[in-house]
C-alpha positions in Angstrom: -42.3 34.1 177.8 -38.9 32.8 176.4 -36.8 35.3 174.9 -34.0 34.0 172.5 -31.1 35.6 170.6 -29.2 33.9 167.9 -26.6 35.1 165.3 -27.4 34.7 161.6 -25.3 32.2 159.8 -22.3 33.8 158.1 -18.6 34.6 158.3 -17.5 34.0 161.9 -14.7 36.6 161.7 -17.3 39.3 161.2 -20.3 40.7 162.9 -23.5 39.5 161.3 -26.1 41.2 163.5 -28.4 39.9 166.2 -31.8 38.1 165.8 -34.3 37.8 168.5 -37.3 35.5 168.9 -39.8 34.9 171.6 -41.8 31.7 172.4 -44.6 30.9 174.8 -43.2 29.0 177.9 -45.7 26.1 177.2 -44.1 25.7 173.7 -40.6 26.9 174.2 -39.4 25.7 170.8 -42.0 27.5 168.7 -40.0 30.6 167.7 -41.9 33.7 166.6 -41.9 37.5 166.9 -38.6 37.9 165.0 -36.6 41.0 165.6 -33.3 41.6 163.8 -30.6 44.1 164.3 -28.0 44.7 161.7 -24.3 44.8 162.6 -24.3 48.5 162.3 -27.2 48.9 164.7 -25.9 46.4 167.3 -22.2 45.6 166.8 -20.9 42.3 168.1 -21.5 38.5 168.3 -22.1 35.6 170.6 -24.7 37.5 172.7 -25.6 36.1 176.2 -28.9 37.4 177.7 -29.9 38.1 181.4 -32.7 39.8 183.0 -32.0 41.6 186.5 -34.3 41.4 189.3 -35.4 45.0 188.8 -36.6 43.9 185.2 -33.8 45.5 183.1 -32.6 43.4 180.2 -28.9 42.9 179.5 -27.2 41.4 176.5 -23.3 41.0 176.4 -21.4 40.5 173.3 -18.0 39.8 171.8 -16.7 43.1 170.8 -13.3 44.6 172.0 -11.3 47.5 171.2 -8.2 47.6 173.3 -7.1 50.9 172.0 -10.4 52.3 173.5 -9.9 50.4 176.6 -12.9 48.1 176.5 -13.2 44.3 176.4 -16.8 43.6 175.9 -20.1 45.6 175.1 -23.0 45.3 177.3 -26.4 46.3 175.9 -29.0 47.2 178.5 -32.5 48.7 178.4 -36.0 48.3 179.6 -37.0 46.2 176.6 -35.6 44.9 173.2 -36.3 48.3 171.5 -34.4 50.4 174.1 -31.0 48.5 174.3 -28.2 51.0 174.6 -24.4 50.0 174.6 -22.0 50.2 177.6 -18.4 49.8 176.9 -16.7 47.5 179.7 -13.1 46.9 180.8 -13.3 43.6 182.7 -9.7 43.8 183.8 -9.0 40.6 181.9 -5.8 42.0 180.0 -4.2 43.2 183.1 -4.8 39.9 184.9 -3.7 37.8 181.9 -0.4 39.7 181.5 0.4 39.3 185.3 0.1 35.5 184.6 2.7 35.8 181.8 0.1 35.5 179.0 -0.4 37.6 176.0 -4.1 38.6 175.6 -5.1 39.0 171.9 -8.8 38.5 171.6 -11.8 38.1 174.1 -14.5 36.1 173.0 -17.8 34.3 173.9 -18.9 36.1 177.2 -21.7 34.3 179.0 -23.9 35.4 182.0 -24.4 33.5 185.0 -26.8 34.8 187.7 -26.7 33.1 191.1 -29.6 32.4 193.2 -28.8 35.4 195.4 -28.8 37.7 192.4 -24.8 37.9 192.0 -24.0 38.2 188.4 -20.8 36.7 186.8 -19.6 36.9 183.3 -17.4 34.0 181.9 -15.2 34.8 178.9 -12.7 33.0 176.6 -9.4 34.9 175.9 -6.8 34.0 173.3 -3.7 34.6 175.4 -1.6 31.5 174.9 -0.6 31.9 171.4 -1.5 29.0 168.9 -1.5 25.3 168.8 -2.6 22.5 166.5 -6.0 20.7 166.8 -6.9 17.1 166.1 -6.8 17.8 162.2 -3.3 19.3 162.6 -4.6 22.7 161.8 -3.4 25.7 163.8 -5.8 27.2 166.1 -5.8 29.9 169.1 -4.9 28.6 172.5 -7.4 29.9 175.0 -8.0 30.5 178.8 -11.2 30.9 180.6 -12.0 34.0 182.9 -14.8 34.9 185.2 -15.7 38.4 186.3 -18.1 39.3 189.2 -20.1 42.3 188.1 -22.6 44.7 189.8 -24.8 45.3 186.8 -26.7 48.0 188.5 -23.7 50.2 188.7 -22.0 48.5 185.7 -18.9 48.0 188.0 -16.5 45.0 187.8 -16.0 43.8 191.3 -13.5 41.2 190.6 -12.1 39.1 187.7 -10.0 35.8 188.0 -8.8 33.0 186.0 -10.7 29.8 185.8 -8.5 26.7 186.4 -9.9 23.3 185.2 -8.3 20.0 186.2 -7.9 18.9 182.5 -5.3 20.9 180.6 -7.4 21.4 177.4 -7.8 24.2 175.0 -11.3 25.3 176.3 -13.6 28.0 175.0 -17.3 28.9 175.3 -17.9 28.4 178.9 -21.6 28.2 180.0 -22.7 27.7 183.7 -25.9 26.8 185.1 -27.4 25.7 188.4 -29.1 22.4 189.1 -30.3 21.3 192.5 -27.5 22.7 194.9 -24.5 22.4 192.5 -23.1 24.5 189.7 -22.4 23.0 186.3 -20.2 24.0 183.4 -20.5 23.1 179.8 -17.4 24.0 177.9 -16.0 23.3 174.5 -12.7 21.6 173.9 -11.3 23.3 170.8 -8.8 20.6 170.1 -11.5 17.9 169.9 -14.5 20.2 168.9 -16.5 18.4 171.6 -18.3 19.7 174.9 -17.0 18.7 178.4 -19.2 18.7 181.5 -18.0 19.8 185.0 -19.5 20.2 188.6 -18.7 22.6 191.3 -20.0 23.4 194.8 -18.5 27.0 194.9 -17.8 28.2 191.3 -14.0 27.8 192.1 -13.2 24.2 192.3 -14.4 22.2 189.4 -14.7 18.4 189.1 -15.1 16.6 185.6 -18.4 14.8 185.2 -18.1 13.7 181.5 -15.8 14.4 178.6 -17.5 14.7 175.3 -20.8 15.2 177.0 -23.0 15.4 173.9 -21.8 12.2 172.4 -22.7 10.5 175.8 -26.1 12.3 175.9 -27.1 11.6 172.4 -25.7 8.0 172.4 -23.5 8.4 169.3 -20.5 10.4 168.4 -21.2 14.2 167.5 -18.3 16.8 167.2 -18.1 20.4 165.7 -20.4 21.7 168.4 -20.1 25.0 170.2 -22.2 27.9 171.6 -24.0 25.5 174.2 -26.6 27.1 176.6 -29.3 25.8 178.8 -32.8 26.8 179.7 -34.6 25.4 182.7 -38.3 25.2 182.4 -40.2 23.7 185.4 -37.3 21.3 186.0 -36.9 20.1 182.4 -33.5 21.3 181.2 -33.1 22.4 177.4 -29.5 21.9 176.4 -29.0 23.9 173.1 -26.0 23.5 170.8 -24.7 25.0 167.5 -23.6 22.3 165.1 -21.4 24.6 163.1 -20.0 22.0 160.9 -22.7 19.6 159.6 -22.5 15.9 159.0 -24.9 13.6 156.9 -27.0 12.9 160.1 -26.8 16.3 161.7 -26.6 19.0 159.1 -25.3 22.5 160.2 -27.9 23.9 162.6 -29.0 24.8 166.0 -30.1 21.7 168.1 -31.6 21.0 171.4 -31.8 17.9 173.7 -33.8 17.8 177.0 -33.4 16.0 180.2 -34.7 16.2 183.9 -31.9 14.2 185.5 -28.9 14.6 183.1 -28.9 10.7 182.8 -31.6 10.2 180.3 -31.9 12.6 177.4 -34.2 13.2 174.4 -33.0 12.8 170.7 -31.6 16.0 169.1 -34.2 18.4 167.5 -33.6 21.3 165.1 -34.2 24.7 166.5 -35.3 27.0 163.8 -38.2 29.5 162.7 -40.8 29.1 160.2 -38.4 30.0 157.3 -36.1 27.1 158.3 -33.2 29.7 159.2 -30.0 28.2 160.2 -29.5 29.8 163.8 -25.9 30.2 165.2 -24.5 30.7 168.9 -27.6 31.5 171.0 -28.9 32.4 174.4 -32.2 32.1 176.0 -34.1 33.4 179.2 -37.4 33.2 180.9 -38.3 36.8 180.3 -40.9 39.1 181.7 -41.1 42.5 180.3 -41.8 45.2 183.1 -43.0 48.5 182.3 -40.7 51.4 182.7 -42.5 52.8 185.8 -42.2 49.5 187.6 -38.4 49.2 187.0 -37.9 53.0 188.1 -39.9 52.3 191.3 -37.8 49.2 192.1 -34.6 51.4 191.6 -36.0 54.2 193.8 -37.0 51.7 196.6 -33.7 50.1 196.7 -32.0 53.4 196.9 -34.3 54.5 199.8 -33.7 51.2 201.6 -29.8 51.8 201.2 -30.3 55.3 202.5 -32.4 54.3 205.5 -29.7 51.5 206.3 -27.0 54.2 206.3 -28.8 56.5 208.6 -29.6 53.6 211.0 -25.7 52.6 211.0 -24.7 56.1 211.7 -27.4 56.5 214.5 -26.1 53.2 216.1 -22.5 54.3 216.0 -23.4 57.6 217.8 -24.9 55.8 220.6 
């Protein structure tokens, strides 16, 4: 099935809880099975979902407390009803300060799981003060960071700055794979539009298209953010949050589809049976696994590690 999470519409400066939906993989835009957690039950916003190979479900959210030394909250569990928080220091503040920056807020964490199972977390950090946008309004000036994480041990292996060739005020980085390349969709906070990049190694990024959504749709569209993708059988669903509406595109969650990133469907509203406005989301192809199967996987992984260590020791003794 497809598992979704969205934020309810509300004051973006506050936590408004998390709403989860499911959909059949044959009808991925028919949302059902609504489960809602209040902000008291599940603090945070901007959740990104991931399922590890052992079946454990993860959700990471914008929620930091520098005084308590954590920069994001990870929720993890065997299913939606068993998600428990883990408070994680990604090492972003230390790195940001070493680069001469002043980290104030850490936003919009987004998972990327490589084909080999390596897990990355892309985050946006307000650490360059403030600048003016296209409306001459003062906004935060951001940097993008990426952390490599061992989720099985909840250990941060490495954090580094993401340097893009265009010097823009980027936020909301979302990475996905297509064929043999990595792709990045990222919001330009100055223009309120989405840019599109490509990379062979997750380090060196090449611009593919500025203002990607306007190109894909065939007409100008701005005030979009929270973009994420879902690949179902080679059809890519590109979701985006139209957070400030227009006559043609009212405030809502939208999706376009493509198989080649050259030809795209027209935008379609994504909502539930009550026509709820859905904000900043995430989706994964999800298979709920029983607790026993997950524990068996973890035990077998541990046994394999022990056997490997014993083998290495035996070889060295020879």
